[in-house]
DOTI-916799 format. One record per residue (C-alpha): residue in one letter; y, z, x. Coordinates in steps of 0.001 Angstrom, whole numbers, plus 524288, in hexadecimal, padded with zeros to 5 digits. Layout:
DOTI-916799
aYZX ...
end
This chain:
DOTI-916799
x81EF179F1685DC3 x823C47A2F18502D x8328B7A1B884E9A x83C4B7A6E784489 x8458D79D4183DE8 x84F8C7A14584827 x8462B79CF4852F9 x8428D7AA948577F x834AE7AE5285B7B x82FC77B61A84FBD x82A477C10E857C5 x8379C7C28185E4D x83E5A7C1E085116 x8355B7CCBD84C5B x838A87D5038582A x846EE7D3228562A x848317D40B84760 x83C887D7E183F21 x83AE37E61883B3F x82CEE7E747836CE x8286C7F1CF82D89 x820C27FDC5831BA x820377F78983F4C x821B47FBB084D75 x82B137F20E853EE x82A087F6C6861FE x81F987ED01865D4 x826497E19285FB9 x833A37E5B78651E x82D867E622872D9 x828BB7D86A87246 x81C987D96686A26 x819147D08A85E8F x816B17D2D285049 x80C607CB2A84836 x813A47C13583FED x80C507BD3583397 x80F3A7AFB682F2B x806657AD3082330 x7FB6B7B24281AE0 x7F07D7AC85812E6 x7E7237B3F680AA9 x7E2A27BFCC8125D x7E76D7BA4481F67 x7F4397BAA98267B x7F89F7B27C83265 x801E87B55B83D21 x80BAC7AC36842FB x801C97A77084D36 x7F88F7A3A084240 x7EEAA7AEAE8443E x7E75A7B31B8383B x7E5677C13A833D0 x7DEF37C81D82883 x7E9357CEF58208C x7E1D47DBA981F2C x7ED8F7E2E581969 x7F2D97D8FE80F92 x7FF977D90F81712 x802647E708813D9 x7F94C7E98580810 x800DE7DEAE80157 x7FB107D0FF80183 x7EFF57D4187F82D x7EECC7C61A7F313 x7EEC27C056800A5 x7F8867B83D80861 x7FCF87AA8180577 x7FCAE7AAD57F6C2 x804C479EB77F37B x805B97A2347E513 x80CFE7AEC17E827 x816E77A7117F01F x817D679D667E4F6 x819E07A85C7DB0B x825047ADF07E365 x82B9B7A0817E4BD x82A4779D747D62F x830507AA8A7D256 x83B537A98F7DC91 x83EED79C787D69F x83F847A2287C928 x845A07AF997CBDF x846FC7B3BC7D9CF x84C337C1457D72B x8503D7CA857CC2A x850307D9787CD21 x849617E20C7C37E x855D57EA5F7C203 x856A07E9F97B34B x8521F7DC1E7B2E0 x844727D6357B313 x83D9D7C9B27B6B7 x830BD7C39A7B2AB x828E07C5E97BF2A x82BF37D4547BF4D x828A47D5D87B0E4 x81BE97CE557B22F x8178F7D5DC7BE1D x81AFA7E32A7B857 x812977E0197AC7E x807527DBAF7B564 x807E47E7C47BE1A x808507F0BF7B264 x7FC247EA3A7AD6B x7F53D7ECE87BA1D x7F98B7FB277BAEF x7F1B7806487B4E1 x7F57F80F107A982 x8037580E7C7A4DC x809A3809737B184 x810E07FEE97AA92 x81E5F7FEE07B104 x821227F7257BD52 x82C7B7F9677C6AD x82D867EF477D1E0 x831797F1BF7DFEE x82FB77E9747EC3E x825E47F18B7F363 x81CCC7FD6B7F34D x825DF806E57F99F x8305F803B77EF38 x825F4805997E47A x82302813377E9FE x83149816387EAC0 x832978121B7DC9F x827A081AB47D83D x82D2C826427DFCB x83A4C824E87D8E1 x83435822907CBBD x82BDC82EB17CCDD x837CA837027CF58 x83FA0831217C477 x83460832327BAFD x8339C840CC7BC71 x84292842947BC25 x8424A83B417AF14 x83749844347AA46 x83F0C850587AD72 x83838853EC7B9ED x84224850967C4AA x83B43859147CEA4 x82F45850267CECC x83332848087DAA5 x8289D84A327E4F2 x81E218406A7E8A8 x8109B842397EE95 x80974838377F6B8 x7FDED838628002E x7FCCD83A7F80EAB x7FE6782E3F816DA x802688267680AE6 x80C9381B4B80C29 x814E58183180081 x820018105D80609 x82C61810FF80E44 x83827812EB80505 x83D62820B680654 x836A6825B97F9D9 x829E981E7A7FC24 x82A39822C080A6F x82B8D830B880639 x81ED182EFD7FE7E x8187D828AA80A33 x810588322181225 x8119E82CD88202F x81A738356B82857 x81D0882B6783307 x82237821BA828F4 x82AF782C49822BE x830BC8343082DE8 x83A7B829E583268 x840EE828FC824C8 x8418083760820D6 x846CF83DC68191C x83F6E836E880E4D x83F52839597FF72 x83AA08474F7FE26 x82F9184C507F56C x82399844F17F9CB x816C184BF07FD11 x8095D8488280295 x7FB3084ADA7FE73 x7EEA9846BA80559 x7E9D6838B480434 x7DC438341180086 x7D73D8312F80E52 x7C91F834DB80BA7 x7C567831AC819C6 x7CDA183D3F81E13 x7CBB28461A8129B x7CA018546C81483 x7BC058579B818FD x7B89885E3580C43 x7B9B7850B7805AA x7B3158489D80FEA x7A7F98449980711 x7AED9844EF7F9CF x7B95983ADF7F75D x7BBBF83EAC7E97A x7BE1F84CCF7ECA3 x7C715848977F773 x7CF12840227EDEA x7D04284B587E45A x7D48E854767EF97 x7DEDE84A497F38B x7E3718490B7E566 x7E485857C47E422 x7EDBA8580E7EFB4 x7F7298505B7E711 x7F60C85AB47DC7D x7F827864F87E6B4 x8043885E5D7EBEF x80A1A85D0D7DE6A x8079C86B827DBFF x80CE286F9C7E8F8 x8197E868107E76C x81A6E86B107D8A0 x816828618E7CE01 x82467861F77C912 x8291185BE37D5EF x81F29850D77D7F3 x8218F843C67D221 x8172D83A3A7D764 x80B568381E7DFE9 x80AFD82B7F7E775 x7FD4D8268B7EB2A x7F79C819637EFB6 x7EA7D816617E92F x7E514813C67F6E9 x7EE2F819F0800F4 x7F1E98102580B58 x7F7F0817F981674 x7EDE881F2A81E16 x7E3C2814AA81B4E x7DFD9811C080D81 x7DC2B81E2D80695 x7D59481B887F95F x7D5A7825877EEF8 x7C98882DCE7ED89 x7C28E82DC97E065 x7CA1B835FA7D671 x7D65B837157DEAC x7DFBA82FB97D623 x7DA16835327C9B6 x7DD55842A47CE91 x7EAD583EB97D3BE x7EDC4839077C636 x7E9C8845D77BFF4 x7F28884DCB7C927 x7FE3D845197C6E9 x7FCB68461D7B83C x7FB41854DA7B8B8 x807AE856FD7C0A9 x80FDD84B997BAA8 x8105A844647C7B2 x810C48357E7C83D x805CD82E7E7CF68 x80A9E822B27D6F2 x80016819067DBA2 x8064C812507E762 x7FF188054A7E7B0 x807E07FDFE7F0C0 x7FB887FA187F814 x7F04F7FCCE7EEAE x7F4DE7F4A97E2DF x7F2437E6827DFF3 x7E3E67E58C7E3DB x7E3BB7ED477F0BE x7DA3B7F7007EA86 x7D52E7ED897DFB7 x7DE937EECD7D43F x7EC8F7EB057D1C9 x7EFE87F9C57D2A3 x7E702802747DAC7 x7E88E80E087D188 x7DFF4805CD7C885 x7D5A28051E7D392 x7D58A813E97D489 x7D6FD817047C610 x7E3E081E6B7C4EE x7F07D81C107BDA1 x7FCA781F997C53F x80A548214C7BFAE x810198175A7C919 x80A6E80C9F7D1AF x812598079E7DD60 x80E587FAEA7E3AB x812EF7EEE17EB34 x80CBC7E6AE7F620 x8019D7DEB87EFAD x808B57DD317E2D8 x80D5B7D0477E82A x803987CFC57F383 x80FC97D1117FBE5 x8151A7C3937F8EC x821D47CA2A7F4EE x825E47D8897F4A4 x823767DFEC7E7F6 x820917EE107E45D x81E1B7F4EB7D79E x81DFC8024F7D114 x815C3802BA7C496 x8188C80EC47BC4D x81301815227AFFA x81927813DE7A294 x81C1B822A47A2DF x82470820F17AF02 x82BF9815887A9B3 x82DE281AF079BD0 x83A66822D079EC2 x840F1816797A350 x83F2280FFA79608 x849E0817B078F15 x8582281AC67912A x85EC3817CD79DEC x8548981D247A6BF x852F6814657B2F4 x84A988143A7BEFE x85597811FA7C8B7 x84D4C80B547D2D8 x84AA17FD3A7D650 x849A27F28B7E0D8 x8510D7E5EE7E1AE x8447E7DE2B7E453 x83B097E6957DC57 x833977DD4F7D319 x8398F7D1777D943 x835EE7C5997D0B2 x82FFB7BDD07DBC0 x827D27C9A37E01B x8235D7CC377D216 x81F7A7BE227D032 x8178D7BE3E7DCC5 x810EC7CAC27D84A x80CDF7C4B07CBB2 x8073D7B9037D304 x800A17C24A7DCA8 x7FA557C9B77D1E9 x7F5BC7BCEB7CB9F x7EE4E7BA777D831 x7E8307C7FC7D7C6 x7E2F77C5677CA04 x7DF417B7737CBD7 x7D7F77B9877D83A x7D29D7C6D97D4EB x7D7C67CD5F7E125 x7D65F7DB317DB96 x7C81A7D8367D845 x7C5F57D2EB7E5D5 x7CA277E0167EB54 x7C1947E7957E1E7 x7B5EA7DEE67E479 x7B72D7DF0C7F346 x7BD327EC437F6F7 x7AFFC7F2A17F940 x7AC3F7E7698021E x7B8A87E8AD809CC x7B6847F79280B5D x7A85F7F56380F44 x7AC4C7EB5A819BC x7B6A47F44581F56 x7ACF87FFD481EE1 x7A4F47F89182934 x7AF6B7FC65832DB x7AB0880A978319D x7A0E38080983C27 x7AC21807F0845E8 x7AEE6814F584C26 x7BD958139684A1A x7BC8D8115083B53 x7BC8C81DFD833E6 x7BEC5819F0825C4 x7C0C680E0781D27 x7C722810D281051 x7CEFF80A9C80588 x7CCF0802D57F8FB x7CE3E7F4F17F41D x7D3647EC7E7FF1C x7DA387F80C805B9 x7D39B7FF21810ED x7D64A807BD81C6D x7CDC38095482873 x7D0048167182F22 x7CE49816CD83DC7 x7C96C8233384473 x7C76F8283E85253 x7BAF182F2184E61 x7B2DB82B1B842BA x7AAED83779841B5 x7B683840998415E x7C0448370F83B75 x7C96283A418467F x7D5498315A84664 x7DD9482C1A85168 x7E97D832C7856EF x7F6C882C62855E0 x7F632825D68632F x7E88782084860CD x7EC3681BD585379 x7F7C3814B185930 x7EF4380DF086329 x7E49A80B0B85985 x7ECE3805AC84E47 x7F8DA7FF98853CA x7F4B07FC2C861BA x7E7637F71785EA4 x7E2FD7F56585052 x7EEF47EED084A74 x7F00E7E425854B6 x7E1507E2E685618 x7DEBB7E10B847CC x7E9E97D766846F9 x7E4D87CFC9852C4 x7D7487CF9B84C84 x7DD287C9548404E x7DE727D4CE836A6 x7EB707D9A98316F x7E9D67E74B82C4A x7EFCF7F49682EC9 x7EC717FE928391B x7F36F80AD083428 x7F4BF818AC838C3 x7FC7681EC482D92 x7F2008293E82D23 x7E58B8271A834C3 x7E3CA819BA83B23 x7DF0E80F4F83154 x7DDFB800D182FAE x7E21C7FC408220C x7DDA27F03C81ADF x7E30E7EA7D80E2E x7DFED7DBB580E6A x7E3327D1F9803C5 x7DB067D34C7F789 x7D56B7C5C27F93C x7CC207C8EB8044A x7BD907CB1A8033D x7B19F7CDD780BB2 x7B4197C37481634 x7C16F7C9378192B x7BC187D7308186D x7B2AB7D34D8231D x7BD7E7CD0182B4C x7C5D27D96082A12 x7BA6D7E25382DDD x7B6E67D9FC83972 x7C4BF7DA0483F0B x7C5D87E87483CFF x7B8A07EB3084346 x7BBF17E37484F5F x7C8E77EA328514C x7C45C7F7C284DD3 x7B93E7F6F38577F x7C34E7F61F86238 x7CC888000C85C61 x7C55D80C3E8611F x7C68A8074A86F2E x7D568806A486E10 x7D7C88154F86B6E 
end
């Protein structure tokens, strides 16, 4: 039995004291147990009983370089011995300078200025505030509104939550920051019937809805459009061909900033350091976090274009925004060591070379009646589950509850696969494993999913 330093059973201590994130606590409070993860190695994690699991979600789209990287721990210890903390509030330190230069080198176009945060939500919050200040400094104080896509998740701070498009996550905290609006996402599986056989036309239609929203609200009131390269929430919606080209044209036409929220998609998840490079567009701002350090320490980032930073180079103009731990020297040093691993081991190339094989392996699951669609890019996929494959009929709320929470999540875990069964939108299983895996691990994941999904239809 696992004990805390005070001698308490750890499950009991969890019941009494731990407030988990995004979690229902009723089961634990009523005497249930929670999985306790004790260690990780490569693409595997282990619970406190020693049982092994495939980490099919990289923790939370985070541990891209894999678990147990001793050199990242060593980089943290070495930096902590030298300089454990110094803020970036009008001072600088070497790790932040070095990392900023490196990230600017990876970024496309003139995105050369790097603002550090401690996470993705803070990066989105930073971009929201910068967009507003940018247009005020340009003499357009009315340009404050933001557009995002249906079902999209952009974080939990008040501003970022306002940009998020998930009503159940927002309602308890209203009123939120006003002035955020929604447009359709790029879920081709559920595209309007007129586009059922033409993904490119569907993408252009979806892009035009952004233009329409800008015109409806008034171009002189819209500051930014926030889009993920591959939208996570709802189940991995990749952009159709031509989509981002058209969005970039629309933003330029109406003087609206394009923010590429790459909290998940950056650092090899799709195949490049920044996913906008994978899809061939240059945003005005990139927001990211998670895999920048492979999760070994918290760090987020906002990378902005020269034109957005230029007003801050003269006079007393200041971006009155910051975080105590943003750009923490230990975090920045770990990020540098993490990116060294990416380059030395060719992790991005591993994704580019194997993504088609991963997709093809997951596509085998389409022979199951409950699997409607497999979609995504790189090492980032969603498997949509349906009641009727021919009509694409989905499950009602009660059925989804039974399918995902009462059966799939515990069954997949018991079978040795950690991933996400999600119903923010239609029911999906999401996969985002470490970038180190190849065909043997693809086959293991497919085998576990197949065995569990075969039983799933009987549980409705």
